[in-house]
C-alpha positions in Angstrom: 104.4 107.6 134.4 103.2 108.6 131.0 104.6 107.6 127.6 104.3 109.3 124.2 102.7 107.4 121.4 105.3 107.3 118.6 102.6 107.5 115.9 100.1 110.2 117.0 102.2 112.0 119.7 99.6 111.8 122.5 100.7 111.0 126.0 99.2 108.0 127.8 99.6 106.0 131.0 102.5 103.6 130.7 100.3 100.6 131.7 98.5 100.8 128.3 99.6 98.6 125.4 97.5 100.3 122.7 97.0 104.0 122.1 93.5 105.1 122.9 93.7 107.9 120.3 95.0 106.2 117.2 95.1 102.4 118.0 98.9 102.1 117.6 100.8 99.6 119.6 102.7 101.4 122.4 106.3 100.7 123.2 108.0 101.2 126.5 111.5 101.2 124.8 113.1 104.2 123.4 111.5 105.4 120.2 113.1 104.5 116.9 112.8 105.9 113.4 110.1 103.6 112.0 109.0 106.0 109.3 108.3 104.0 106.2 110.5 104.6 103.1 108.8 102.4 100.6 105.2 101.5 99.6 105.7 98.0 101.0 107.0 99.4 104.3 104.0 101.8 104.5 101.6 98.9 103.9 103.4 96.9 106.7 103.3 99.9 109.0 99.6 100.2 108.6 98.9 96.5 109.0 101.0 96.4 112.2 99.0 99.2 113.7 95.7 98.0 112.4 95.0 101.3 110.6 91.7 101.0 108.7 92.9 102.3 105.3 89.6 101.8 103.5 87.7 103.5 106.2 90.1 106.4 106.2 89.9 106.5 102.3 93.6 105.8 101.8 94.8 103.5 99.0 98.4 102.4 99.3 99.9 100.9 96.2 96.9 101.3 93.9 95.6 103.9 91.5 92.1 104.2 93.0 89.9 106.4 90.8 86.9 106.8 93.1 86.0 110.1 94.8 87.2 111.3 98.1 90.4 109.4 98.5 94.2 109.7 99.0 96.7 107.3 97.6 100.1 106.4 96.3 101.1 104.0 93.6 104.0 103.2 91.2 103.1 103.4 87.5 104.4 101.2 84.7 107.2 103.7 84.0 108.6 103.6 87.5 107.2 106.9 88.7 105.5 107.3 92.1 102.3 109.3 92.3 100.7 110.7 95.4 97.2 111.9 94.8 94.0 113.2 96.3 90.7 112.5 94.5 88.2 115.2 95.2 84.5 114.5 95.8 83.6 115.9 92.3 85.8 113.2 90.8 88.7 115.4 89.9 92.3 114.5 91.0 95.0 116.6 92.5 98.5 115.2 92.1 100.5 116.0 95.2 103.7 114.4 93.8 104.8 112.6 90.7 108.4 111.5 90.3 111.1 108.9 90.9 111.8 109.5 94.7 109.9 106.8 96.5 111.0 107.9 99.9 109.7 111.4 99.3 106.4 110.1 97.9 105.9 107.7 100.8 106.6 110.5 103.3 104.1 112.7 101.6 101.3 110.2 102.0 102.5 109.1 105.4 102.3 112.6 106.8 98.8 113.1 105.3 97.7 109.7 106.8 99.0 110.7 110.3 97.2 114.1 110.1 93.9 112.6 108.9 93.9 110.0 111.7 94.6 112.6 114.3 91.7 114.8 113.0 89.3 111.8 113.0 90.3 110.8 116.6 89.5 114.3 118.0 
């Protein structure tokens, strides 16, 4: 029997405990909505799945200013910013606002797509 990885969506033999594509822990139980909704939940999600954030150039909870990076942070005014730093040092802000759930989903979806691209 094959099971679907809840994180990357690939199908794997059910005797595996770790996804060979993304490294996520596989579950044999019915999938649940584990999508993170806060920056802290996103950090915990990545830690549980041993996602190498630095290697993937993702910075969760920090305003990283170096080139070639994606990130999310909360500023001193309570606004959440999701950004992409380009290789030339310029920054593209993907979201800036008060909706943490929306901001976390933006970076979470980008993280998922980047990991899938790197695994292929």
